[in-house]
PDB file of N, CA, C and O in Angstrom:
ATOM      1  N   UNK A   1      32.248-144.159-165.768  1.00  0.00           N
ATOM      2  CA  UNK A   1      31.554-143.837-167.228  1.00  0.00           C
ATOM      3  C   UNK A   1      30.442-143.042-166.685  1.00  0.00           C
ATOM      4  O   UNK A   1      29.901-143.186-165.589  1.00  0.00           O
ATOM      5  N   UNK A   2      30.161-142.143-167.648  1.00  0.00           N
ATOM      6  CA  UNK A   2      29.536-141.058-167.285  1.00  0.00           C
ATOM      7  C   UNK A   2      27.853-141.991-168.003  1.00  0.00           C
ATOM      8  O   UNK A   2      27.704-142.244-169.199  1.00  0.00           O
ATOM      9  N   UNK A   3      27.020-142.267-167.116  1.00  0.00           N
ATOM     10  CA  UNK A   3      25.612-142.961-167.761  1.00  0.00           C
ATOM     11  C   UNK A   3      24.661-141.913-168.549  1.00  0.00           C
ATOM     12  O   UNK A   3      23.868-142.270-169.420  1.00  0.00           O
ATOM     13  N   UNK A   4      24.818-140.763-168.188  1.00  0.00           N
ATOM     14  CA  UNK A   4      23.893-139.714-168.899  1.00  0.00           C
ATOM     15  C   UNK A   4      24.405-139.466-170.138  1.00  0.00           C
ATOM     16  O   UNK A   4      23.747-138.722-170.865  1.00  0.00           O
ATOM     17  N   UNK A   5      25.771-140.070-170.679  1.00  0.00           N
ATOM     18  CA  UNK A   5      26.078-139.662-172.098  1.00  0.00           C
ATOM     19  C   UNK A   5      26.127-141.091-172.961  1.00  0.00           C
ATOM     20  O   UNK A   5      26.311-141.012-174.175  1.00  0.00           O
ATOM     21  N   UNK A   6      25.939-142.590-172.238  1.00  0.00           N
ATOM     22  CA  UNK A   6      25.982-143.338-173.109  1.00  0.00           C
ATOM     23  C   UNK A   6      24.564-143.921-173.773  1.00  0.00           C
ATOM     24  O   UNK A   6      23.552-143.298-173.455  1.00  0.00           O
ATOM     25  N   UNK A   7      24.419-144.971-174.593  1.00  0.00           N
ATOM     26  CA  UNK A   7      23.487-145.310-175.363  1.00  0.00           C
ATOM     27  C   UNK A   7      22.878-146.223-174.640  1.00  0.00           C
ATOM     28  O   UNK A   7      23.580-146.922-173.909  1.00  0.00           O
ATOM     29  N   UNK A   8      21.414-146.435-174.675  1.00  0.00           N
ATOM     30  CA  UNK A   8      20.741-146.885-174.313  1.00  0.00           C
ATOM     31  C   UNK A   8      20.732-148.564-174.605  1.00  0.00           C
ATOM     32  O   UNK A   8      20.769-149.056-175.733  1.00  0.00           O
ATOM     33  N   UNK A   9      20.668-149.420-173.177  1.00  0.00           N
ATOM     34  CA  UNK A   9      20.615-150.799-174.357  1.00  0.00           C
ATOM     35  C   UNK A   9      19.245-151.404-173.410  1.00  0.00           C
ATOM     36  O   UNK A   9      18.794-150.979-172.346  1.00  0.00           O
ATOM     37  N   UNK A  10      18.766-152.665-174.345  1.00  0.00           N
ATOM     38  CA  UNK A  10      17.913-153.399-173.430  1.00  0.00           C
ATOM     39  C   UNK A  10      18.064-154.893-172.822  1.00  0.00           C
ATOM     40  O   UNK A  10      18.515-155.915-173.339  1.00  0.00           O
ATOM     41  N   UNK A  11      17.634-154.699-171.797  1.00  0.00           N
ATOM     42  CA  UNK A  11      18.172-155.752-171.385  1.00  0.00           C
ATOM     43  C   UNK A  11      17.002-156.552-170.438  1.00  0.00           C
ATOM     44  O   UNK A  11      16.157-155.731-170.084  1.00  0.00           O
ATOM     45  N   UNK A  12      16.724-157.863-169.949  1.00  0.00           N
ATOM     46  CA  UNK A  12      15.575-158.282-169.305  1.00  0.00           C
ATOM     47  C   UNK A  12      15.967-158.461-167.573  1.00  0.00           C
ATOM     48  O   UNK A  12      17.044-158.923-167.196  1.00  0.00           O
ATOM     49  N   UNK A  13      15.106-158.100-166.839  1.00  0.00           N
ATOM     50  CA  UNK A  13      15.338-157.885-165.635  1.00  0.00           C
ATOM     51  C   UNK A  13      13.739-158.823-165.102  1.00  0.00           C
ATOM     52  O   UNK A  13      12.566-158.582-165.389  1.00  0.00           O
ATOM     53  N   UNK A  14      14.240-159.729-164.395  1.00  0.00           N
ATOM     54  CA  UNK A  14      12.941-160.818-164.114  1.00  0.00           C
ATOM     55  C   UNK A  14      11.778-160.939-165.094  1.00  0.00           C
ATOM     56  O   UNK A  14      10.617-161.048-164.699  1.00  0.00           O
ATOM     57  N   UNK A  15      12.046-160.922-166.107  1.00  0.00           N
ATOM     58  CA  UNK A  15      11.500-161.665-167.005  1.00  0.00           C
ATOM     59  C   UNK A  15      10.608-160.034-167.990  1.00  0.00           C
ATOM     60  O   UNK A  15       9.979-160.122-169.045  1.00  0.00           O
ATOM     61  N   UNK A  16      10.809-159.044-167.376  1.00  0.00           N
ATOM     62  CA  UNK A  16      10.468-157.647-168.333  1.00  0.00           C
ATOM     63  C   UNK A  16      11.525-156.910-168.902  1.00  0.00           C
ATOM     64  O   UNK A  16      12.588-156.687-168.322  1.00  0.00           O
ATOM     65  N   UNK A  17      11.182-156.465-170.233  1.00  0.00           N
ATOM     66  CA  UNK A  17      12.360-155.596-170.612  1.00  0.00           C
ATOM     67  C   UNK A  17      12.543-154.395-170.304  1.00  0.00           C
ATOM     68  O   UNK A  17      11.520-153.714-170.246  1.00  0.00           O
ATOM     69  N   UNK A  18      13.918-153.686-169.992  1.00  0.00           N
ATOM     70  CA  UNK A  18      13.946-152.531-169.552  1.00  0.00           C
ATOM     71  C   UNK A  18      15.317-152.036-170.379  1.00  0.00           C
ATOM     72  O   UNK A  18      16.259-152.751-170.721  1.00  0.00           O
ATOM     73  N   UNK A  19      15.160-150.722-170.578  1.00  0.00           N
ATOM     74  CA  UNK A  19      15.895-149.744-171.208  1.00  0.00           C
ATOM     75  C   UNK A  19      16.839-149.298-170.223  1.00  0.00           C
ATOM     76  O   UNK A  19      16.472-148.640-169.250  1.00  0.00           O
ATOM     77  N   UNK A  20      18.254-149.680-170.459  1.00  0.00           N
ATOM     78  CA  UNK A  20      19.191-148.877-169.397  1.00  0.00           C
ATOM     79  C   UNK A  20      20.800-148.153-170.134  1.00  0.00           C
ATOM     80  O   UNK A  20      21.435-148.575-171.101  1.00  0.00           O
ATOM     81  N   UNK A  21      20.975-147.424-169.592  1.00  0.00           N
ATOM     82  CA  UNK A  21      22.373-146.828-170.393  1.00  0.00           C
ATOM     83  C   UNK A  21      23.532-147.771-170.636  1.00  0.00           C
ATOM     84  O   UNK A  21      23.966-148.575-169.810  1.00  0.00           O
ATOM     85  N   UNK A  22      24.008-147.571-171.930  1.00  0.00           N
ATOM     86  CA  UNK A  22      25.308-148.591-172.060  1.00  0.00           C
ATOM     87  C   UNK A  22      26.236-148.374-171.140  1.00  0.00           C
ATOM     88  O   UNK A  22      26.493-147.245-170.722  1.00  0.00           O
ATOM     89  N   UNK A  23      26.855-149.501-170.722  1.00  0.00           N
ATOM     90  CA  UNK A  23      28.146-149.393-169.643  1.00  0.00           C
ATOM     91  C   UNK A  23      27.429-149.385-168.023  1.00  0.00           C
ATOM     92  O   UNK A  23      28.213-149.056-167.133  1.00  0.00           O
ATOM     93  N   UNK A  24      25.774-149.779-167.531  1.00  0.00           N
ATOM     94  CA  UNK A  24      25.435-149.970-166.756  1.00  0.00           C
ATOM     95  C   UNK A  24      26.034-151.322-166.068  1.00  0.00           C
ATOM     96  O   UNK A  24      26.064-152.441-166.580  1.00  0.00           O
ATOM     97  N   UNK A  25      26.577-150.875-164.571  1.00  0.00           N
ATOM     98  CA  UNK A  25      26.966-151.952-163.632  1.00  0.00           C
ATOM     99  C   UNK A  25      25.892-152.673-162.901  1.00  0.00           C
ATOM    100  O   UNK A  25      24.895-151.978-162.705  1.00  0.00           O
ATOM    101  N   UNK A  26      25.832-154.030-162.395  1.00  0.00           N
ATOM    102  CA  UNK A  26      25.017-154.762-161.683  1.00  0.00           C
ATOM    103  C   UNK A  26      24.557-153.514-160.566  1.00  0.00           C
ATOM    104  O   UNK A  26      23.377-153.188-160.432  1.00  0.00           O
ATOM    105  N   UNK A  27      25.499-152.982-159.920  1.00  0.00           N
ATOM    106  CA  UNK A  27      25.365-151.975-158.559  1.00  0.00           C
ATOM    107  C   UNK A  27      24.498-150.866-159.013  1.00  0.00           C
ATOM    108  O   UNK A  27      23.631-150.498-158.219  1.00  0.00           O
ATOM    109  N   UNK A  28      24.609-150.130-160.432  1.00  0.00           N
ATOM    110  CA  UNK A  28      24.353-149.064-161.031  1.00  0.00           C
ATOM    111  C   UNK A  28      22.702-149.330-161.063  1.00  0.00           C
ATOM    112  O   UNK A  28      21.859-148.582-160.570  1.00  0.00           O
ATOM    113  N   UNK A  29      22.485-150.434-161.685  1.00  0.00           N
ATOM    114  CA  UNK A  29      21.124-151.113-161.823  1.00  0.00           C
ATOM    115  C   UNK A  29      20.058-151.371-160.938  1.00  0.00           C
ATOM    116  O   UNK A  29      18.836-151.395-161.081  1.00  0.00           O
ATOM    117  N   UNK A  30      20.893-151.578-159.898  1.00  0.00           N
ATOM    118  CA  UNK A  30      19.816-151.953-158.491  1.00  0.00           C
ATOM    119  C   UNK A  30      19.690-150.491-157.653  1.00  0.00           C
ATOM    120  O   UNK A  30      18.730-150.231-156.928  1.00  0.00           O
ATOM    121  N   UNK A  31      21.008-149.444-157.917  1.00  0.00           N
ATOM    122  CA  UNK A  31      20.441-148.261-157.965  1.00  0.00           C
ATOM    123  C   UNK A  31      19.170-147.623-158.465  1.00  0.00           C
ATOM    124  O   UNK A  31      18.267-147.019-157.886  1.00  0.00           O
ATOM    125  N   UNK A  32      19.405-147.974-159.825  1.00  0.00           N
ATOM    126  CA  UNK A  32      18.097-147.200-161.043  1.00  0.00           C
ATOM    127  C   UNK A  32      16.936-147.802-160.470  1.00  0.00           C
ATOM    128  O   UNK A  32      15.985-147.021-160.463  1.00  0.00           O
ATOM    129  N   UNK A  33      16.656-149.083-159.920  1.00  0.00           N
ATOM    130  CA  UNK A  33      15.823-149.680-159.685  1.00  0.00           C
ATOM    131  C   UNK A  33      15.374-149.620-158.312  1.00  0.00           C
ATOM    132  O   UNK A  33      14.352-150.256-158.052  1.00  0.00           O
ATOM    133  N   UNK A  34      15.962-148.954-157.348  1.00  0.00           N
ATOM    134  CA  UNK A  34      16.093-148.369-156.304  1.00  0.00           C
ATOM    135  C   UNK A  34      15.622-150.043-155.390  1.00  0.00           C
ATOM    136  O   UNK A  34      14.562-150.348-154.844  1.00  0.00           O
ATOM    137  N   UNK A  35      16.543-150.606-155.504  1.00  0.00           N
ATOM    138  CA  UNK A  35      16.795-152.108-154.920  1.00  0.00           C
ATOM    139  C   UNK A  35      17.525-151.819-153.729  1.00  0.00           C
ATOM    140  O   UNK A  35      18.490-151.055-153.751  1.00  0.00           O
ATOM    141  N   UNK A  36      17.087-152.436-152.589  1.00  0.00           N
ATOM    142  CA  UNK A  36      17.795-152.227-151.295  1.00  0.00           C
ATOM    143  C   UNK A  36      18.681-153.522-151.771  1.00  0.00           C
ATOM    144  O   UNK A  36      18.108-154.408-152.404  1.00  0.00           O
ATOM    145  N   UNK A  37      20.036-153.631-151.477  1.00  0.00           N
ATOM    146  CA  UNK A  37      21.057-154.731-151.900  1.00  0.00           C
ATOM    147  C   UNK A  37      21.198-155.558-150.794  1.00  0.00           C
ATOM    148  O   UNK A  37      21.454-156.748-150.981  1.00  0.00           O
ATOM    149  N   UNK A  38      21.032-154.972-149.304  1.00  0.00           N
ATOM    150  CA  UNK A  38      21.224-156.345-148.453  1.00  0.00           C
ATOM    151  C   UNK A  38      20.682-157.066-148.475  1.00  0.00           C
ATOM    152  O   UNK A  38      20.776-157.696-147.422  1.00  0.00           O
ATOM    153  N   UNK A  39      19.828-157.602-149.343  1.00  0.00           N
ATOM    154  CA  UNK A  39      18.894-158.872-149.045  1.00  0.00           C
ATOM    155  C   UNK A  39      18.550-159.381-150.248  1.00  0.00           C
ATOM    156  O   UNK A  39      17.693-160.248-150.420  1.00  0.00           O
ATOM    157  N   UNK A  40      19.322-158.761-151.241  1.00  0.00           N
ATOM    158  CA  UNK A  40      19.409-159.594-152.492  1.00  0.00           C
ATOM    159  C   UNK A  40      20.171-160.218-153.309  1.00  0.00           C
ATOM    160  O   UNK A  40      21.263-159.701-153.546  1.00  0.00           O
ATOM    161  N   UNK A  41      19.826-161.471-153.954  1.00  0.00           N
ATOM    162  CA  UNK A  41      20.962-161.961-155.203  1.00  0.00           C
ATOM    163  C   UNK A  41      20.752-161.517-156.451  1.00  0.00           C
ATOM    164  O   UNK A  41      19.755-160.857-156.745  1.00  0.00           O
ATOM    165  N   UNK A  42      21.596-161.816-157.219  1.00  0.00           N
ATOM    166  CA  UNK A  42      21.412-161.224-158.618  1.00  0.00           C
ATOM    167  C   UNK A  42      22.273-162.507-159.308  1.00  0.00           C
ATOM    168  O   UNK A  42      23.302-163.078-158.947  1.00  0.00           O
ATOM    169  N   UNK A  43      21.619-162.646-160.155  1.00  0.00           N
ATOM    170  CA  UNK A  43      21.611-163.467-161.602  1.00  0.00           C
ATOM    171  C   UNK A  43      22.138-162.897-162.786  1.00  0.00           C
ATOM    172  O   UNK A  43      21.532-161.886-163.138  1.00  0.00           O
ATOM    173  N   UNK A  44      23.072-163.236-163.498  1.00  0.00           N
ATOM    174  CA  UNK A  44      23.357-162.583-164.778  1.00  0.00           C
ATOM    175  C   UNK A  44      23.853-163.637-165.653  1.00  0.00           C
ATOM    176  O   UNK A  44      24.916-164.256-165.666  1.00  0.00           O
ATOM    177  N   UNK A  45      22.428-163.697-166.645  1.00  0.00           N
ATOM    178  CA  UNK A  45      22.868-164.721-167.901  1.00  0.00           C
ATOM    179  C   UNK A  45      22.908-166.203-167.089  1.00  0.00           C
ATOM    180  O   UNK A  45      23.666-167.013-167.623  1.00  0.00           O
ATOM    181  N   UNK A  46      22.359-166.579-166.141  1.00  0.00           N
ATOM    182  CA  UNK A  46      22.323-167.781-165.504  1.00  0.00           C
ATOM    183  C   UNK A  46      23.110-167.831-164.670  1.00  0.00           C
ATOM    184  O   UNK A  46      22.991-168.919-164.107  1.00  0.00           O
ATOM    185  N   UNK A  47      24.169-167.040-164.089  1.00  0.00           N
ATOM    186  CA  UNK A  47      25.580-167.191-163.458  1.00  0.00           C
ATOM    187  C   UNK A  47      25.188-166.104-162.227  1.00  0.00           C
ATOM    188  O   UNK A  47      24.890-164.929-162.438  1.00  0.00           O
ATOM    189  N   UNK A  48      25.244-166.682-161.020  1.00  0.00           N
ATOM    190  CA  UNK A  48      25.297-166.077-160.112  1.00  0.00           C
ATOM    191  C   UNK A  48      26.362-164.732-159.773  1.00  0.00           C
ATOM    192  O   UNK A  48      27.542-164.978-159.521  1.00  0.00           O
ATOM    193  N   UNK A  49      25.810-163.163-159.786  1.00  0.00           N
ATOM    194  CA  UNK A  49      26.696-162.060-159.980  1.00  0.00           C
ATOM    195  C   UNK A  49      27.710-162.176-158.271  1.00  0.00           C
ATOM    196  O   UNK A  49      26.937-162.484-157.364  1.00  0.00           O
ATOM    197  N   UNK A  50      28.602-162.062-157.972  1.00  0.00           N
ATOM    198  CA  UNK A  50      28.837-162.055-156.571  1.00  0.00           C
ATOM    199  C   UNK A  50      29.272-160.529-156.048  1.00  0.00           C
ATOM    200  O   UNK A  50      30.250-159.842-156.344  1.00  0.00           O
ATOM    201  N   UNK A  51      28.309-160.317-155.279  1.00  0.00           N
ATOM    202  CA  UNK A  51      27.940-159.093-154.516  1.00  0.00           C
ATOM    203  C   UNK A  51      29.115-158.548-154.372  1.00  0.00           C
ATOM    204  O   UNK A  51      28.930-157.344-154.548  1.00  0.00           O
ATOM    205  N   UNK A  52      30.307-158.753-154.137  1.00  0.00           N
ATOM    206  CA  UNK A  52      31.393-158.076-153.754  1.00  0.00           C
ATOM    207  C   UNK A  52      31.796-157.271-155.251  1.00  0.00           C
ATOM    208  O   UNK A  52      32.399-156.198-155.282  1.00  0.00           O
ATOM    209  N   UNK A  53      31.405-157.905-156.273  1.00  0.00           N
ATOM    210  CA  UNK A  53      31.940-157.738-157.805  1.00  0.00           C
ATOM    211  C   UNK A  53      30.764-156.703-158.522  1.00  0.00           C
ATOM    212  O   UNK A  53      30.764-156.347-159.701  1.00  0.00           O
ATOM    213  N   UNK A  54      29.895-156.377-157.607  1.00  0.00           N
ATOM    214  CA  UNK A  54      28.749-155.611-158.509  1.00  0.00           C
ATOM    215  C   UNK A  54      29.057-154.418-159.263  1.00  0.00           C
ATOM    216  O   UNK A  54      28.546-154.188-160.359  1.00  0.00           O
ATOM    217  N   UNK A  55      30.216-153.354-158.463  1.00  0.00           N
ATOM    218  CA  UNK A  55      30.244-152.457-158.849  1.00  0.00           C
ATOM    219  C   UNK A  55      31.455-152.737-160.289  1.00  0.00           C
ATOM    220  O   UNK A  55      31.873-151.716-160.835  1.00  0.00           O
ATOM    221  N   UNK A  56      31.891-153.951-160.758  1.00  0.00           N
ATOM    222  CA  UNK A  56      32.606-153.990-161.537  1.00  0.00           C
ATOM    223  C   UNK A  56      32.080-154.995-162.564  1.00  0.00           C
ATOM    224  O   UNK A  56      32.913-155.409-163.371  1.00  0.00           O
ATOM    225  N   UNK A  57      31.135-155.338-162.636  1.00  0.00           N
ATOM    226  CA  UNK A  57      30.087-156.009-163.313  1.00  0.00           C
ATOM    227  C   UNK A  57      29.366-155.354-164.657  1.00  0.00           C
ATOM    228  O   UNK A  57      28.136-155.314-164.635  1.00  0.00           O
ATOM    229  N   UNK A  58      29.842-154.997-165.468  1.00  0.00           N
ATOM    230  CA  UNK A  58      29.158-154.529-166.924  1.00  0.00           C
ATOM    231  C   UNK A  58      27.807-155.389-167.256  1.00  0.00           C
ATOM    232  O   UNK A  58      27.941-156.602-167.415  1.00  0.00           O
ATOM    233  N   UNK A  59      26.792-154.925-167.343  1.00  0.00           N
ATOM    234  CA  UNK A  59      25.541-155.847-168.312  1.00  0.00           C
ATOM    235  C   UNK A  59      25.411-155.401-169.395  1.00  0.00           C
ATOM    236  O   UNK A  59      24.934-154.321-169.745  1.00  0.00           O
ATOM    237  N   UNK A  60      25.964-156.473-170.155  1.00  0.00           N
ATOM    238  CA  UNK A  60      25.845-156.146-171.544  1.00  0.00           C
ATOM    239  C   UNK A  60      24.624-155.863-172.299  1.00  0.00           C
ATOM    240  O   UNK A  60      23.608-155.935-171.608  1.00  0.00           O
ATOM    241  N   UNK A  61      24.461-155.589-173.418  1.00  0.00           N
ATOM    242  CA  UNK A  61      22.981-155.443-174.424  1.00  0.00           C
ATOM    243  C   UNK A  61      22.285-157.176-174.459  1.00  0.00           C
ATOM    244  O   UNK A  61      22.881-158.248-174.566  1.00  0.00           O
ATOM    245  N   UNK A  62      20.836-156.884-174.322  1.00  0.00           N
ATOM    246  CA  UNK A  62      20.368-158.267-174.342  1.00  0.00           C
ATOM    247  C   UNK A  62      20.623-159.327-172.972  1.00  0.00           C
ATOM    248  O   UNK A  62      20.003-160.387-172.885  1.00  0.00           O
ATOM    249  N   UNK A  63      21.523-158.922-172.031  1.00  0.00           N
ATOM    250  CA  UNK A  63      21.870-159.510-171.109  1.00  0.00           C
ATOM    251  C   UNK A  63      20.140-160.234-169.790  1.00  0.00           C
ATOM    252  O   UNK A  63      19.200-159.508-169.467  1.00  0.00           O
ATOM    253  N   UNK A  64      20.238-161.135-169.532  1.00  0.00           N
ATOM    254  CA  UNK A  64      18.905-161.458-168.855  1.00  0.00           C
ATOM    255  C   UNK A  64      19.419-161.488-167.106  1.00  0.00           C
ATOM    256  O   UNK A  64      20.380-162.166-166.743  1.00  0.00           O
ATOM    257  N   UNK A  65      18.722-160.765-166.300  1.00  0.00           N
ATOM    258  CA  UNK A  65      19.237-160.813-165.464  1.00  0.00           C
ATOM    259  C   UNK A  65      17.653-161.306-164.363  1.00  0.00           C
ATOM    260  O   UNK A  65      16.480-161.253-164.732  1.00  0.00           O
ATOM    261  N   UNK A  66      18.206-161.774-162.934  1.00  0.00           N
ATOM    262  CA  UNK A  66      17.065-162.091-162.282  1.00  0.00           C
ATOM    263  C   UNK A  66      17.604-161.658-160.917  1.00  0.00           C
ATOM    264  O   UNK A  66      18.691-161.982-160.438  1.00  0.00           O
ATOM    265  N   UNK A  67      16.624-160.837-160.340  1.00  0.00           N
ATOM    266  CA  UNK A  67      17.100-160.026-159.105  1.00  0.00           C
ATOM    267  C   UNK A  67      15.971-160.715-157.871  1.00  0.00           C
ATOM    268  O   UNK A  67      14.776-160.436-157.963  1.00  0.00           O
ATOM    269  N   UNK A  68      16.424-161.530-156.854  1.00  0.00           N
ATOM    270  CA  UNK A  68      15.623-162.123-156.244  1.00  0.00           C
ATOM    271  C   UNK A  68      16.003-161.393-154.458  1.00  0.00           C
ATOM    272  O   UNK A  68      17.047-160.836-154.119  1.00  0.00           O
ATOM    273  N   UNK A  69      14.885-161.627-153.685  1.00  0.00           N
ATOM    274  CA  UNK A  69      15.211-160.845-152.494  1.00  0.00           C
ATOM    275  C   UNK A  69      14.956-162.305-151.548  1.00  0.00           C
ATOM    276  O   UNK A  69      14.124-163.179-151.792  1.00  0.00           O
ATOM    277  N   UNK A  70      16.040-162.264-150.291  1.00  0.00           N
ATOM    278  CA  UNK A  70      16.025-163.492-149.383  1.00  0.00           C
ATOM    279  C   UNK A  70      14.535-162.911-148.484  1.00  0.00           C
ATOM    280  O   UNK A  70      14.176-161.780-148.156  1.00  0.00           O
ATOM    281  N   UNK A  71      14.057-163.973-148.338  1.00  0.00           N
ATOM    282  CA  UNK A  71      12.696-163.885-147.492  1.00  0.00           C
ATOM    283  C   UNK A  71      12.745-164.894-146.156  1.00  0.00           C
ATOM    284  O   UNK A  71      12.890-166.085-146.431  1.00  0.00           O
ATOM    285  N   UNK A  72      12.664-164.627-145.065  1.00  0.00           N
ATOM    286  CA  UNK A  72      12.688-165.448-144.081  1.00  0.00           C
ATOM    287  C   UNK A  72      11.602-166.174-143.758  1.00  0.00           C
ATOM    288  O   UNK A  72      10.593-165.657-144.238  1.00  0.00           O
ATOM    289  N   UNK A  73      11.363-167.247-143.091  1.00  0.00           N
ATOM    290  CA  UNK A  73      10.266-167.728-142.944  1.00  0.00           C
ATOM    291  C   UNK A  73      10.319-169.029-142.199  1.00  0.00           C
ATOM    292  O   UNK A  73      11.474-169.313-141.882  1.00  0.00           O
ATOM    293  N   UNK A  74       9.256-170.063-141.757  1.00  0.00           N
ATOM    294  CA  UNK A  74       9.228-170.923-140.561  1.00  0.00           C
ATOM    295  C   UNK A  74       8.390-172.067-141.107  1.00  0.00           C
ATOM    296  O   UNK A  74       8.123-173.033-140.392  1.00  0.00           O
TER     297      UNK A  74
END
């Protein structure tokens, strides 16, 4: 899908409202946000989005996403 041609939709990312093109996938959102994907997990509407499916998971209007980074510690 050509994201430049899609109508924008509003979603929530980590509690903040964000407008993204309709038809945006989880992978595309992370790219738009310049998020390094190697050490993050994504929750979409209360369910963990499987990393191997990020390119296929479309984000619906009104969706609530949580993006968390893995942090090492001791």
